[in-house]
N, CA and C atoms as an extended XYZ file, in Angstrom:
537
Properties=species:S:1:pos:R:3:atomname:S:1:resname:S:1:resid:I:1 pbc="F F F"
N         0.870       -1.159        0.032 N   MET     1
C        -0.001        0.051       -0.031 CA  MET     1
C         0.839        1.224       -0.033 C   MET     1
N         0.564        2.150       -0.735 N   ALA     2
C         1.244        3.401       -0.777 CA  ALA     2
C         0.547        4.404        0.144 C   ALA     2
N         1.304        5.351        0.617 N   LEU     3
C         0.736        6.436        1.551 CA  LEU     3
C        -0.311        7.137        0.866 C   LEU     3
N        -0.346        7.345       -0.458 N   ALA     4
C        -1.386        8.066       -1.066 CA  ALA     4
C        -2.660        7.362       -0.881 C   ALA     4
N        -2.808        6.092       -1.053 N   GLU     5
C        -4.008        5.382       -0.864 CA  GLU     5
C        -4.537        5.409        0.679 C   GLU     5
N        -3.582        5.350        1.558 N   ALA     6
C        -3.942        5.473        2.957 CA  ALA     6
C        -4.607        6.789        3.240 C   ALA     6
N        -4.046        7.883        2.666 N   ILE     7
C        -4.640        9.161        2.902 CA  ILE     7
C        -5.966        9.323        2.261 C   ILE     7
N        -6.043        8.800        1.030 N   LEU     8
C        -7.335        8.805        0.376 CA  LEU     8
C        -8.409        8.018        1.178 C   LEU     8
N        -8.025        6.950        1.743 N   VAL     9
C        -8.971        6.110        2.574 CA  VAL     9
C        -9.399        7.038        3.699 C   VAL     9
N        -8.546        7.728        4.377 N   CYS    10
C        -8.930        8.630        5.491 CA  CYS    10
C        -9.923        9.701        5.121 C   CYS    10
N        -9.616       10.222        3.923 N   LEU    11
C       -10.508       11.280        3.437 CA  LEU    11
C       -11.855       10.821        2.915 C   LEU    11
N       -12.087        9.500        2.853 N   THR    12
C       -13.401        8.967        2.603 CA  THR    12
C       -14.348        9.242        3.699 C   THR    12
N       -13.885        9.466        4.881 N   ASP    13
C       -14.732        9.678        6.021 CA  ASP    13
C       -15.309       11.117        5.985 C   ASP    13
N       -14.507       12.037        5.692 N   ARG    14
C       -14.864       13.479        5.739 CA  ARG    14
C       -13.757       14.320        5.193 C   ARG    14
N       -14.033       15.574        4.749 N   PRO    15
C       -12.960       16.521        4.417 CA  PRO    15
C       -12.219       16.817        5.657 C   PRO    15
N       -10.899       17.018        5.575 N   MET    16
C        -9.998       17.258        6.725 CA  MET    16
C        -8.895       18.244        6.387 C   MET    16
N        -8.448       19.012        7.373 N   SER    17
C        -7.242       19.763        7.295 CA  SER    17
C        -6.053       18.786        7.318 C   SER    17
N        -4.900       19.259        6.872 N   GLY    18
C        -3.718       18.434        7.001 CA  GLY    18
C        -3.467       17.952        8.427 C   GLY    18
N        -3.607       18.875        9.391 N   TYR    19
C        -3.476       18.524       10.750 CA  TYR    19
C        -4.437       17.504       11.252 C   TYR    19
N        -5.709       17.664       10.894 N   ASP    20
C        -6.806       16.759       11.250 CA  ASP    20
C        -6.505       15.350       10.583 C   ASP    20
N        -6.016       15.392        9.390 N   LEU    21
C        -5.679       14.243        8.597 CA  LEU    21
C        -4.560       13.407        9.342 C   LEU    21
N        -3.466       14.130        9.710 N   ALA    22
C        -2.381       13.495       10.324 CA  ALA    22
C        -2.781       12.936       11.649 C   ALA    22
N        -3.644       13.579       12.433 N   LYS    23
C        -4.067       13.056       13.752 CA  LYS    23
C        -5.030       11.819       13.548 C   LYS    23
N        -5.881       11.945       12.580 N   THR    24
C        -6.790       10.810       12.265 CA  THR    24
C        -5.994        9.600       11.776 C   THR    24
N        -5.068        9.934       10.929 N   PHE    25
C        -4.159        8.905       10.468 CA  PHE    25
C        -3.440        8.138       11.656 C   PHE    25
N        -2.920        8.919       12.549 N   ASP    26
C        -2.222        8.304       13.707 CA  ASP    26
C        -3.166        7.429       14.561 C   ASP    26
N        -4.463        7.747       14.662 N   ALA    27
C        -5.339        7.015       15.532 CA  ALA    27
C        -6.119        5.935       14.781 C   ALA    27
N        -5.923        5.807       13.439 N   SER    28
C        -6.698        4.709       12.690 CA  SER    28
C        -5.805        4.000       11.755 C   SER    28
N        -5.579        4.464       10.635 N   ILE    29
C        -4.744        3.760        9.548 CA  ILE    29
C        -3.362        3.597       10.161 C   ILE    29
N        -2.921        4.590       10.959 N   GLY    30
C        -1.564        4.454       11.527 CA  GLY    30
C        -1.263        3.216       12.322 C   GLY    30
N        -2.310        2.460       12.764 N   PHE    31
C        -2.045        1.183       13.361 CA  PHE    31
C        -1.533        0.158       12.362 C   PHE    31
N        -1.820        0.420       11.086 N   PHE    32
C        -1.432       -0.568       10.062 CA  PHE    32
C        -0.404       -0.030        9.022 C   PHE    32
N        -0.298        1.274        9.007 N   TRP    33
C         0.620        1.938        8.053 CA  TRP    33
C         1.286        3.163        8.667 C   TRP    33
N         2.581        3.247        8.859 N   ARG    34
C         3.306        4.302        9.437 CA  ARG    34
C         3.619        5.370        8.531 C   ARG    34
N         3.518        6.598        8.950 N   ALA    35
C         3.941        7.792        8.203 CA  ALA    35
C         4.060        8.987        9.145 C   ALA    35
N         5.077        9.820        8.850 N   SER    36
C         5.208       11.006        9.672 CA  SER    36
C         4.226       12.056        9.235 C   SER    36
N         3.972       13.128       10.021 N   HIS    37
C         3.107       14.205        9.653 CA  HIS    37
C         3.719       14.910        8.350 C   HIS    37
N         4.994       15.052        8.234 N   GLN    38
C         5.539       15.618        7.119 CA  GLN    38
C         5.320       14.827        5.865 C   GLN    38
N         5.425       13.566        5.974 N   GLN    39
C         5.103       12.669        4.786 CA  GLN    39
C         3.621       12.822        4.364 C   GLN    39
N         2.818       12.919        5.342 N   VAL    40
C         1.403       13.113        5.012 CA  VAL    40
C         1.105       14.435        4.214 C   VAL    40
N         1.733       15.556        4.727 N   TYR    41
C         1.587       16.812        4.073 CA  TYR    41
C         2.233       16.752        2.648 C   TYR    41
N         3.354       16.180        2.492 N   ARG    42
C         3.989       16.054        1.136 CA  ARG    42
C         3.086       15.226        0.187 C   ARG    42
N         2.573       14.187        0.712 N   GLU    43
C         1.756       13.246       -0.112 CA  GLU    43
C         0.413       14.009       -0.515 C   GLU    43
N        -0.141       14.801        0.435 N   LEU    44
C        -1.297       15.604        0.094 CA  LEU    44
C        -1.131       16.560       -1.076 C   LEU    44
N         0.036       17.134       -1.143 N   ALA    45
C         0.338       18.064       -2.197 CA  ALA    45
C         0.455       17.236       -3.542 C   ALA    45
N         0.975       16.082       -3.557 N   LYS    46
C         1.024       15.226       -4.722 CA  LYS    46
C        -0.336       14.822       -5.200 C   LYS    46
N        -1.166       14.462       -4.231 N   LEU    47
C        -2.532       13.988       -4.497 CA  LEU    47
C        -3.356       15.182       -5.133 C   LEU    47
N        -3.070       16.399       -4.627 N   ARG    48
C        -3.722       17.589       -5.159 CA  ARG    48
C        -3.281       17.785       -6.607 C   ARG    48
N        -1.940       17.666       -6.889 N   GLU    49
C        -1.480       17.822       -8.198 CA  GLU    49
C        -2.040       16.850       -9.229 C   GLU    49
N        -2.288       15.667       -8.701 N   ARG    50
C        -2.873       14.603       -9.593 CA  ARG    50
C        -4.361       14.683       -9.698 C   ARG    50
N        -5.059       15.618       -8.972 N   GLY    51
C        -6.462       15.833       -9.118 CA  GLY    51
C        -7.227       14.883       -8.243 C   GLY    51
N        -6.586       14.151       -7.330 N   LEU    52
C        -7.309       13.165       -6.495 CA  LEU    52
C        -7.816       13.783       -5.210 C   LEU    52
N        -7.413       14.953       -4.897 N   VAL    53
C        -7.787       15.688       -3.729 CA  VAL    53
C        -7.918       17.176       -4.139 C   VAL    53
N        -8.961       17.763       -3.582 N   LYS    54
C        -9.054       19.181       -3.834 CA  LYS    54
C        -8.906       19.900       -2.479 C   LYS    54
N        -8.380       21.084       -2.461 N   SER    55
C        -8.115       21.799       -1.199 CA  SER    55
C        -8.779       23.109       -1.254 C   SER    55
N        -9.413       23.532       -0.212 N   SER    56
C        -9.979       24.864       -0.150 CA  SER    56
C        -9.609       25.546        1.167 C   SER    56
N        -9.459       26.763        1.060 N   GLU    57
C        -8.998       27.575        2.242 CA  GLU    57
C       -10.215       28.178        2.922 C   GLU    57
N       -10.238       27.985        4.252 N   ILE    58
C       -11.346       28.447        5.080 CA  ILE    58
C       -10.777       29.582        5.934 C   ILE    58
N       -11.278       30.790        5.797 N   GLU    59
C       -10.783       31.952        6.634 CA  GLU    59
C       -11.235       31.713        7.987 C   GLU    59
N       -10.343       32.126        8.966 N   GLN    60
C       -10.607       32.086       10.342 CA  GLN    60
C       -10.186       33.430       10.952 C   GLN    60
N       -10.925       33.902       11.882 N   SER    61
C       -10.519       35.139       12.510 CA  SER    61
C        -9.651       34.871       13.678 C   SER    61
N        -8.521       35.650       13.776 N   GLY    62
C        -7.748       35.538       14.990 CA  GLY    62
C        -6.676       34.371       14.897 C   GLY    62
N        -6.745       33.575       13.838 N   LYS    63
C        -5.742       32.567       13.651 CA  LYS    63
C        -5.602       32.351       12.130 C   LYS    63
N        -4.494       31.498       11.844 N   PRO    64
C        -4.234       31.310       10.400 CA  PRO    64
C        -5.444       30.617        9.678 C   PRO    64
N        -5.593       30.931        8.426 N   ASN    65
C        -6.669       30.252        7.655 CA  ASN    65
C        -6.309       28.756        7.634 C   ASN    65
N        -7.397       28.008        7.483 N   ARG    66
C        -7.414       26.565        7.530 CA  ARG    66
C        -7.520       25.972        6.202 C   ARG    66
N        -6.777       25.029        5.728 N   ILE    67
C        -6.836       24.429        4.388 CA  ILE    67
C        -7.517       23.115        4.589 C   ILE    67
N        -8.600       22.777        3.992 N   VAL    68
C        -9.368       21.587        4.127 CA  VAL    68
C        -9.237       20.782        2.793 C   VAL    68
N        -9.002       19.492        2.936 N   HIS    69
C        -8.775       18.640        1.800 CA  HIS    69
C        -9.984       17.623        1.700 C   HIS    69
N       -10.414       17.458        0.453 N   THR    70
C       -11.609       16.637        0.114 CA  THR    70
C       -11.226       15.636       -0.979 C   THR    70
N       -11.538       14.401       -0.870 N   ILE    71
C       -11.277       13.490       -1.984 CA  ILE    71
C       -12.238       13.829       -3.103 C   ILE    71
N       -11.673       13.788       -4.343 N   THR    72
C       -12.469       14.063       -5.512 CA  THR    72
C       -13.042       12.725       -6.152 C   THR    72
N       -13.798       12.891       -7.047 N   THR    73
C       -14.379       11.721       -7.799 CA  THR    73
C       -13.247       10.939       -8.326 C   THR    73
N       -12.229       11.574       -8.998 N   ALA    74
C       -11.032       10.937       -9.512 CA  ALA    74
C       -10.290       10.213       -8.337 C   ALA    74
N       -10.276       10.717       -7.184 N   GLY    75
C        -9.684       10.112       -6.062 CA  GLY    75
C       -10.425        8.870       -5.630 C   GLY    75
N       -11.746        8.926       -5.711 N   LYS    76
C       -12.509        7.745       -5.282 CA  LYS    76
C       -12.407        6.672       -6.369 C   LYS    76
N       -12.259        7.052       -7.695 N   ASN    77
C       -12.033        6.052       -8.735 CA  ASN    77
C       -10.644        5.465       -8.617 C   ASN    77
N        -9.754        6.174       -8.251 N   ALA    78
C        -8.318        5.708       -7.941 CA  ALA    78
C        -8.343        4.669       -6.841 C   ALA    78
N        -9.108        4.957       -5.822 N   LEU    79
C        -9.218        4.009       -4.702 CA  LEU    79
C        -9.834        2.710       -5.171 C   LEU    79
N       -10.938        2.809       -5.962 N   LYS    80
C       -11.630        1.548       -6.440 CA  LYS    80
C       -10.644        0.779       -7.305 C   LYS    80
N        -9.862        1.476       -8.199 N   SER    81
C        -8.847        0.806       -9.017 CA  SER    81
C        -7.779        0.122       -8.173 C   SER    81
N        -7.273        0.847       -7.099 N   TRP    82
C        -6.348        0.247       -6.252 CA  TRP    82
C        -6.814       -0.905       -5.508 C   TRP    82
N        -8.098       -0.993       -5.095 N   SER    83
C        -8.671       -2.048       -4.421 CA  SER    83
C        -8.811       -3.276       -5.212 C   SER    83
N        -8.734       -3.153       -6.487 N   GLN    84
C        -8.812       -4.417       -7.369 CA  GLN    84
C        -7.422       -5.113       -7.525 C   GLN    84
N        -6.388       -4.370       -7.150 N   LYS    85
C        -5.106       -4.990       -7.253 CA  LYS    85
C        -4.818       -5.955       -6.161 C   LYS    85
N        -4.131       -7.031       -6.388 N   PRO    86
C        -3.787       -7.902       -5.262 CA  PRO    86
C        -2.903       -7.270       -4.219 C   PRO    86
N        -3.139       -7.524       -2.957 N   SER    87
C        -2.418       -7.003       -1.878 CA  SER    87
C        -1.210       -7.927       -1.651 C   SER    87
N        -0.066       -7.317       -1.487 N   ARG    88
C         1.168       -8.110       -1.242 CA  ARG    88
C         1.122       -8.612        0.184 C   ARG    88
N         1.702       -9.781        0.407 N   VAL    89
C         1.866      -10.294        1.744 CA  VAL    89
C         3.070       -9.430        2.381 C   VAL    89
N         2.850       -8.854        3.573 N   PRO    90
C         3.930       -8.075        4.148 CA  PRO    90
C         5.196       -8.968        4.425 C   PRO    90
N         6.339       -8.358        4.258 N   SER    91
C         7.606       -9.144        4.568 CA  SER    91
C         7.836       -8.905        6.129 C   SER    91
N         8.484       -9.850        6.638 N   VAL    92
C         8.835       -9.805        8.127 CA  VAL    92
C        10.294       -9.417        8.190 C   VAL    92
N        10.516       -8.295        8.919 N   LYS    93
C        11.872       -7.871        9.261 CA  LYS    93
C        11.932       -7.564       10.742 C   LYS    93
N        12.340       -8.534       11.474 N   ASP    94
C        12.194       -8.412       12.964 CA  ASP    94
C        13.534       -8.862       13.623 C   ASP    94
N        14.190       -7.769       14.023 N   GLU    95
C        15.526       -7.936       14.606 CA  GLU    95
C        15.545       -8.860       15.828 C   GLU    95
N        14.457       -8.820       16.574 N   LEU    96
C        14.292       -9.663       17.747 CA  LEU    96
C        14.290      -11.145       17.339 C   LEU    96
N        13.595      -11.470       16.313 N   LEU    97
C        13.586      -12.862       15.837 CA  LEU    97
C        14.977      -13.373       15.392 C   LEU    97
N        15.709      -12.448       14.746 N   VAL    98
C        17.098      -12.783       14.389 CA  VAL    98
C        17.942      -13.047       15.567 C   VAL    98
N        17.802      -12.219       16.674 N   LYS    99
C        18.511      -12.405       17.904 CA  LYS    99
C        18.203      -13.819       18.545 C   LYS    99
N        16.928      -14.236       18.512 N   LEU   100
C        16.540      -15.532       18.998 CA  LEU   100
C        17.189      -16.678       18.218 C   LEU   100
N        17.481      -16.415       16.961 N   TYR   101
C        18.008      -17.420       16.043 CA  TYR   101
C        19.488      -17.675       16.535 C   TYR   101
N        20.104      -16.668       17.132 N   ALA   102
C        21.474      -16.739       17.530 CA  ALA   102
C        21.569      -16.916       19.078 C   ALA   102
N        20.610      -17.592       19.666 N   LEU   103
C        20.552      -17.672       21.140 CA  LEU   103
C        21.814      -18.044       21.840 C   LEU   103
N        22.582      -18.888       21.306 N   GLU   104
C        23.783      -19.332       21.991 CA  GLU   104
C        24.825      -18.194       22.074 C   GLU   104
N        24.655      -17.200       21.221 N   HIS   105
C        25.630      -16.131       21.084 CA  HIS   105
C        25.167      -14.696       21.527 C   HIS   105
N        24.022      -14.634       22.148 N   VAL   106
C        23.522      -13.395       22.598 CA  VAL   106
C        23.427      -13.283       24.132 C   VAL   106
N        23.157      -12.129       24.631 N   ASP   107
C        22.983      -11.961       26.032 CA  ASP   107
C        21.573      -12.243       26.402 C   ASP   107
N        21.356      -13.406       26.998 N   ILE   108
C        19.914      -13.896       27.237 CA  ILE   108
C        19.235      -12.958       28.206 C   ILE   108
N        19.804      -12.448       29.316 N   PRO   109
C        19.042      -11.554       30.101 CA  PRO   109
C        18.604      -10.263       29.357 C   PRO   109
N        19.421       -9.743       28.499 N   ALA   110
C        19.038       -8.588       27.705 CA  ALA   110
C        17.986       -8.940       26.698 C   ALA   110
N        18.112      -10.154       26.113 N   LEU   111
C        17.000      -10.670       25.192 CA  LEU   111
C        15.628      -10.782       25.968 C   LEU   111
N        15.777      -11.330       27.191 N   ARG   112
C        14.531      -11.454       27.945 CA  ARG   112
C        13.883      -10.133       28.155 C   ARG   112
N        14.693       -9.029       28.507 N   GLU   113
C        14.119       -7.700       28.694 CA  GLU   113
C        13.497       -7.215       27.325 C   GLU   113
N        14.073       -7.482       26.234 N   GLN   114
C        13.542       -7.099       25.012 CA  GLN   114
C        12.183       -7.725       24.655 C   GLN   114
N        12.128       -9.086       24.937 N   LEU   115
C        10.965       -9.748       24.792 CA  LEU   115
C         9.809       -9.172       25.757 C   LEU   115
N        10.159       -8.855       26.925 N   GLU   116
C         9.176       -8.250       27.880 CA  GLU   116
C         8.691       -6.856       27.398 C   GLU   116
N         9.557       -6.111       26.850 N   VAL   117
C         9.274       -4.731       26.280 CA  VAL   117
C         8.332       -4.945       25.105 C   VAL   117
N         8.596       -5.914       24.258 N   ARG   118
C         7.712       -6.185       23.107 CA  ARG   118
C         6.340       -6.742       23.657 C   ARG   118
N         6.323       -7.549       24.633 N   LEU   119
C         5.127       -8.064       25.228 CA  LEU   119
C         4.264       -6.929       25.710 C   LEU   119
N         4.885       -6.008       26.426 N   ASP   120
C         4.149       -4.787       26.946 CA  ASP   120
C         3.642       -3.953       25.858 C   ASP   120
N         4.339       -3.808       24.815 N   HIS   121
C         3.996       -3.054       23.652 CA  HIS   121
C         2.625       -3.631       23.047 C   HIS   121
N         2.686       -4.942       22.860 N   HIS   122
C         1.428       -5.655       22.191 CA  HIS   122
C         0.260       -5.560       23.180 C   HIS   122
N         0.542       -5.682       24.421 N   ARG   123
C        -0.603       -5.563       25.454 CA  ARG   123
C        -1.194       -4.147       25.397 C   ARG   123
N        -0.424       -3.113       25.200 N   ALA   124
C        -0.835       -1.752       25.128 CA  ALA   124
C        -1.736       -1.541       23.818 C   ALA   124
N        -1.144       -2.115       22.723 N   ILE   125
C        -1.985       -2.020       21.413 CA  ILE   125
C        -3.299       -2.725       21.565 C   ILE   125
N        -3.305       -3.961       22.202 N   LEU   126
C        -4.542       -4.685       22.362 CA  LEU   126
C        -5.573       -3.887       23.249 C   LEU   126
N        -5.039       -3.248       24.317 N   ASN   127
C        -5.851       -2.432       25.131 CA  ASN   127
C        -6.492       -1.278       24.341 C   ASN   127
N        -5.680       -0.637       23.511 N   ALA   128
C        -6.092        0.506       22.692 CA  ALA   128
C        -7.179        0.025       21.765 C   ALA   128
N        -6.950       -1.173       21.073 N   TYR   129
C        -7.964       -1.719       20.149 CA  TYR   129
C        -9.317       -2.007       20.894 C   TYR   129
N        -9.271       -2.539       22.100 N   HIS   130
C       -10.433       -2.855       22.819 CA  HIS   130
C       -11.241       -1.626       23.087 C   HIS   130
N       -10.529       -0.489       23.450 N   LYS   131
C       -11.166        0.725       23.846 CA  LYS   131
C       -11.834        1.294       22.610 C   LYS   131
N       -11.171        1.220       21.473 N   ILE   132
C       -11.814        1.686       20.210 CA  ILE   132
C       -13.033        0.885       19.879 C   ILE   132
N       -12.947       -0.427       20.017 N   LYS   133
C       -14.097       -1.299       19.756 CA  LYS   133
C       -15.253       -0.972       20.591 C   LYS   133
N       -15.050       -0.797       21.883 N   GLU   134
C       -16.131       -0.479       22.843 CA  GLU   134
C       -16.717        0.848       22.468 C   GLU   134
N       -15.901        1.785       22.187 N   ARG   135
C       -16.362        3.263       21.920 CA  ARG   135
C       -17.132        3.354       20.650 C   ARG   135
N       -16.634        2.709       19.668 N   PHE   136
C       -17.210        3.002       18.214 CA  PHE   136
C       -18.060        1.881       17.636 C   PHE   136
N       -17.931        0.632       18.081 N   TYR   137
C       -18.615       -0.490       17.434 CA  TYR   137
C       -19.471       -1.386       18.191 C   TYR   137
N       -19.250       -1.603       19.446 N   ASP   138
C       -19.959       -2.531       20.261 CA  ASP   138
C       -21.420       -2.059       20.339 C   ASP   138
N       -22.344       -2.935       20.081 N   GLY   139
C       -23.769       -2.701       20.224 CA  GLY   139
C       -24.367       -1.669       19.378 C   GLY   139
N       -23.690       -1.329       18.196 N   LYS   140
C       -24.202       -0.297       17.392 CA  LYS   140
C       -24.507       -0.924       15.992 C   LYS   140
N       -25.491       -0.275       15.312 N   ASP   141
C       -25.730       -0.656       13.908 CA  ASP   141
C       -24.744        0.089       13.067 C   ASP   141
N       -23.932       -0.691       12.351 N   LEU   142
C       -22.738       -0.128       11.659 CA  LEU   142
C       -23.129        0.085       10.078 C   LEU   142
N       -22.586        1.223        9.631 N   THR   143
C       -22.690        1.508        8.200 CA  THR   143
C       -21.663        0.534        7.563 C   THR   143
N       -21.634        0.480        6.175 N   ILE   144
C       -20.806       -0.430        5.492 CA  ILE   144
C       -19.334        0.034        5.761 C   ILE   144
N       -19.058        1.355        5.806 N   SER   145
C       -17.738        1.890        6.123 CA  SER   145
C       -17.304        1.450        7.495 C   SER   145
N       -18.214        1.563        8.444 N   GLU   146
C       -17.906        1.201        9.818 CA  GLU   146
C       -17.679       -0.375        9.958 C   GLU   146
N       -18.433       -1.147        9.173 N   GLN   147
C       -18.263       -2.539        9.121 CA  GLN   147
C       -16.858       -2.935        8.739 C   GLN   147
N       -16.370       -2.278        7.650 N   GLY   148
C       -15.025       -2.521        7.187 CA  GLY   148
C       -13.991       -2.225        8.273 C   GLY   148
N       -14.155       -1.079        9.005 N   LYS   149
C       -13.202       -0.716       10.024 CA  LYS   149
C       -13.343       -1.715       11.195 C   LYS   149
N       -14.611       -2.208       11.462 N   HIS   150
C       -14.726       -3.173       12.524 CA  HIS   150
C       -14.052       -4.464       12.227 C   HIS   150
N       -14.147       -4.896       10.967 N   ILE   151
C       -13.537       -6.185       10.527 CA  ILE   151
C       -11.948       -6.062       10.700 C   ILE   151
N       -11.412       -4.883       10.251 N   ALA   152
C        -9.941       -4.688       10.374 CA  ALA   152
C        -9.576       -4.640       11.890 C   ALA   152
N       -10.323       -4.012       12.730 N   LEU   153
C       -10.062       -3.959       14.096 CA  LEU   153
C       -10.139       -5.328       14.759 C   LEU   153
N       -11.132       -6.164       14.364 N   THR   154
C       -11.273       -7.432       14.874 CA  THR   154
C       -10.049       -8.327       14.525 C   THR   154
N        -9.578       -8.153       13.277 N   MET   155
C        -8.404       -8.792       12.900 CA  MET   155
C        -7.144       -8.359       13.692 C   MET   155
N        -7.123       -7.057       13.935 N   GLY   156
C        -5.972       -6.535       14.659 CA  GLY   156
C        -6.018       -7.046       16.110 C   GLY   156
N        -7.168       -7.265       16.705 N   ILE   157
C        -7.319       -7.758       18.091 CA  ILE   157
C        -6.802       -9.242       18.084 C   ILE   157
N        -7.278       -9.916       17.190 N   ARG   158
C        -6.831      -11.376       17.087 CA  ARG   158
C        -5.320      -11.485       16.859 C   ARG   158
N        -4.768      -10.635       16.021 N   SER   159
C        -3.332      -10.642       15.875 CA  SER   159
C        -2.529      -10.273       17.102 C   SER   159
N        -3.058       -9.312       17.753 N   GLU   160
C        -2.353       -8.843       18.970 CA  GLU   160
C        -2.424       -9.934       20.109 C   GLU   160
N        -3.545      -10.623       20.233 N   LYS   161
C        -3.693      -11.676       21.164 CA  LYS   161
C        -2.669      -12.768       20.786 C   LYS   161
N        -2.552      -13.132       19.535 N   GLU   162
C        -1.579      -14.153       19.131 CA  GLU   162
C        -0.180      -13.704       19.405 C   GLU   162
N         0.173      -12.413       19.201 N   MET   163
C         1.473      -11.896       19.490 CA  MET   163
C         1.796      -12.038       20.968 C   MET   163
N         0.790      -11.678       21.809 N   ILE   164
C         0.968      -11.689       23.255 CA  ILE   164
C         1.259      -13.136       23.648 C   ILE   164
N         0.455      -14.055       23.185 N   LYS   165
C         0.627      -15.473       23.492 CA  LYS   165
C         2.007      -15.961       23.050 C   LYS   165
N         2.473      -15.544       21.842 N   SER   166
C         3.731      -15.938       21.381 CA  SER   166
C         4.876      -15.464       22.212 C   SER   166
N         4.833      -14.222       22.691 N   TYR   167
C         5.864      -13.584       23.487 CA  TYR   167
C         5.831      -14.206       24.911 C   TYR   167
N         4.706      -14.475       25.480 N   GLU   168
C         4.572      -15.169       26.700 CA  GLU   168
C         5.248      -16.571       26.668 C   GLU   168
N         4.936      -17.264       25.601 N   GLU   169
C         5.511      -18.624       25.409 CA  GLU   169
C         6.995      -18.550       25.222 C   GLU   169
N         7.452      -17.555       24.464 N   ALA   170
C         8.885      -17.373       24.256 CA  ALA   170
C         9.607      -17.149       25.544 C   ALA   170
N         9.039      -16.306       26.379 N   LEU   171
C         9.663      -16.069       27.702 CA  LEU   171
C         9.689      -17.308       28.562 C   LEU   171
N         8.709      -18.149       28.545 N   VAL   172
C         8.690      -19.408       29.232 CA  VAL   172
C         9.767      -20.267       28.715 C   VAL   172
N         9.862      -20.435       27.378 N   MET   173
C        10.824      -21.238       26.707 CA  MET   173
C        12.237      -20.776       27.025 C   MET   173
N        12.449      -19.452       27.076 N   LEU   174
C        13.733      -18.827       27.298 CA  LEU   174
C        14.184      -19.120       28.767 C   LEU   174
N        13.156      -19.217       29.693 N   GLY   175
C        13.511      -19.574       30.994 CA  GLY   175
C        13.987      -21.001       31.185 C   GLY   175
N        13.654      -21.855       30.227 N   GLN   176
C        14.122      -23.231       30.306 CA  GLN   176
C        15.438      -23.499       29.510 C   GLN   176
N        16.071      -22.459       28.952 N   VAL   177
C        17.255      -22.575       28.172 CA  VAL   177
C        18.335      -22.983       29.117 C   VAL   177
N        19.111      -23.932       28.806 N   GLY   178
C        20.201      -24.426       29.681 CA  GLY   178
C        19.809      -25.200       30.865 C   GLY   178
N        18.555      -25.578       30.988 N   SER   179
C        18.108      -26.291       32.100 CA  SER   179
C        18.273      -27.789       31.903 C   SER   179
């Protein structure tokens, strides 16, 4: 997935300023696709040049004018075309797994700490996902757009649960090393 498509997906919800888009990106698509705020702003300019986004300036008194970005019909068509392309299976690049591969030659207490940090990280993400699910999806009639987000969130919850289980098991197994 390219950053352009991730931004267009965010703009399907509503028109947004660059700041609002970057914040929304962080709290939604950002769970699955990383980008800095500077990257988001640069990509917005490219999308505007390609006619996939239009931008309008809204005057504000007492503060700088606000520029709001809206996905165009061409942008929606580009999303539809993008959705028809096969998605690549993401590659795994995980330094921690490489360290486990060399267990005999690494500092095991340091590795244990790194596993615990990773475990805490996945627990925090799972907690955030559950809060999002409770706030926006549980017990509600969902639009088709919300259903898609709910499906992605459910997959994310399952993935985080499996990662937590894997790290917990790795810590147990690491405790048995050399026994």
